C-alpha positions, -999 to 999 in steps of 0.1 A, spaced: 334 505 713 316 479 691 317 443 702 341 420 683 337 383 678 355 356 659 336 336 633 345 302 617 329 288 586 338 252 582 332 242 545 337 211 525 369 224 509 380 254 531 380 270 565 373 307 568 380 326 600 372 362 605 370 390 631 336 406 628 322 437 646 286 443 656 278 460 623 287 428 604 319 443 590 349 420 586 380 435 601 403 406 593 398 373 575 419 342 568 409 313 545 428 280 543 422 250 521 407 218 536 410 182 526 379 161 531 402 132 538 417 149 570 408 134 604 387 157 625 414 162 651 437 177 625 410 200 612 401 212 647 438 219 653 439 239 621 409 259 632 425 266 666 457 277 650 438 301 627 418 315 655 449 321 677 467 338 648 437 360 641 433 370 677 469 380 679 470 399 646 482 434 650 457 445 624 430 444 652 448 474 668 446 460 703 408 452 701 399 420 719 373 395 706 354 380 735 335 351 719 338 326 690 310 313 667 315 282 646 292 272 617 294 237 604 277 219 575 258 193 593 236 182 623 247 193 657 239 193 694 238 231 700 235 228 737 266 206 742 285 220 712 289 186 697 288 177 660 265 147 653 268 143 615 288 161 589 283 140 557 310 156 535 339 152 559 359 121 568 343 100 596 312 122 594 322 139 626 299 118 648 300 129 684 329 153 681 331 177 711 340 208 691 330 233 718 352 217 745 382 214 722 381 250 711 372 266 744 399 245 761 426 256 737 417 293 735 400 300 769 371 318 751 334 309 751 322 293 719 288 286 703 282 260 676 256 265 648 246 250 615 263 269 586 231 277 567 215 290 599 246 313 601 241 324 565 204 331 572 213 352 603 239 372 584 216 379 554 188 389 578 209 413 598 232 428 571 223 415 537 193 410 514 169 403 543 177 435 562 146 452 574 124 421 574 108 406 604 101 370 592 125 355 567 134 323 550 170 317 540 178 291 513 213 281 502 215 260 471 247 242 462 258 206 464 230 203 489 202 226 499 202 241 534 178 265 550 172 288 580 141 305 595 138 339 611 106 344 631 99 376 648 134 388 642 151 357 658 165 325 643 140 297 649 159 265 656 131 243 668 133 211 688 169 199 690 180 228 668 171 212 635 144 235 622 151 249 588 161 217 569 143 231 539 162 209 514 143 179 528 108 191 521 93 165 499 83 178 465 75 145 447 69 113 467 77 93 436 109 112 430 145 101 433 160 90 466 176 117 487 208 113 508 186 117 539 168 84 530 135 99 518 123 102 482 117 133 462 132 159 485 139 193 472 176 186 475 174 155 454 155 173 427 171 208 426 206 208 441 237 209 419 241 171 415 205 169 402 212 197 377 243 180 365 225 147 361 198 163 340 224 181 319 244 150 312 213 132 302 203 160 279 236 160 262 235 123 255 199 125 242 202 156 221 229 144 196 249 175 200 219 199 198 229 217 231 256 241 241 261 224 274 288 200 261 305 228 243 308 249 275 321 218 293 349 215 267 333 183 254 340 165 287 308 154 305 328 151 337 332 189 335 295 197 334 285 218 364 254 237 375 273 269 364 278 253 329 241 247 326 232 282 338 256 298 313 240 278 285 206 288 297 215 325 297 226 321 261 192 307 252 201 270 248 167 252 248 178 222 268 196 243 295 166 266 298 143 236 302 165 222 330 166 256 348 129 259 344 124 225 360 147 233 389 130 267 394 97 248 394 108 224 421 122 252 442 91 273 437 69 244 449 90 241 481 90 278 487 53 280 482 48 255 509 69 276 532 50 307 523 17 290 531 31 278 565 51 308 576 40 338 556 74 355 558 80 390 544 113 379 527 129 348 511 166 351 505 182 326 481 220 321 480 246 294 473 264 285 441 233 275 421 217 309 429 244 326 409 225 315 378 205 346 383 172 353 364 173 319 345 166 304 380 147 332 397 122 338 369 108 302 370 107 304 408 86 335 407 64 321 380 57 290 401 50 310 431 24 331 412 7 299 401 8 281 435 5 306 463 -31 315 471 -31 322 508 1 341 517 2 378 505 27 372 477 27 408 466 42 417 499 69 390 500 103 398 486 122 370 468 157 382 469 192 371 459 217 368 488 241 398 490 269 387 512 285 361 490 309 336 506 313 359 536 278 352 549 287 321 568 316 335 588 297 368 595 267 348 607 288 326 629 304 356 646 271 374 649 255 343 664 283 344 691 275 380 699 238 373 702 245 345 726 264 367 751 
């Protein structure tokens, strides 16, 4: 019988827990809202309750999961199973012994991983990267996270931090990033940067853009999705923004291609839902900047697993660690 593991994807606004088999199929899944103002002890208790409920669910037909994988959006100590820094949750989860808490409560072995590394593993095994050998995973949303697959395995590097693609520096004179550097890909091309460019375009265009219309006339409602919609409808200012974002991403990816020469780059996250208005300028930039890697052999693909990638990857990570 196929192996079965439990996966947890801790997001900024939700917790997803799922029972996943070795084919990457989700047998059962539960999703619960999460407040960023909750203390970490309360959130961990919620995770434990959800895992316990899932493990006892009759829908598993008596099948027993033997391991737990947890993906979190931040910096971790993988060996000790301790979170070091989760910027979008209260208290930043500094030094929280997540592995000890969950293993102690459920008497099951647990592994801890970064959420985008989990996304990358899931897309490599079961999604858009299936069949590749060397892959780069890129998740673009409020921030930009990444993951690396080298010779069929997740490459975590020294202290498990390899893959922080969002902090590749694109422009040394660019805006300051949350990491402290200037001109990082995340500072230039993540959702907040897109929104900032869009709001500025609305204010400077004297109404000559659909962005404000699609945001119902409220600049506080402008999102990356709003800009992408306007770009798909041919709005000049929105197209210009998405072209600029695609250029920044393309420059970052071109550096990765020169360094790693992967056979596949998978791009996911909320911003990637923009589709071709984002992917076309990325490809255009790669054609102009990649001269050493065999670009004609490298697939640039949209992620396929959607919001399930994180929880599938966490469970798969647990299986791989057995």
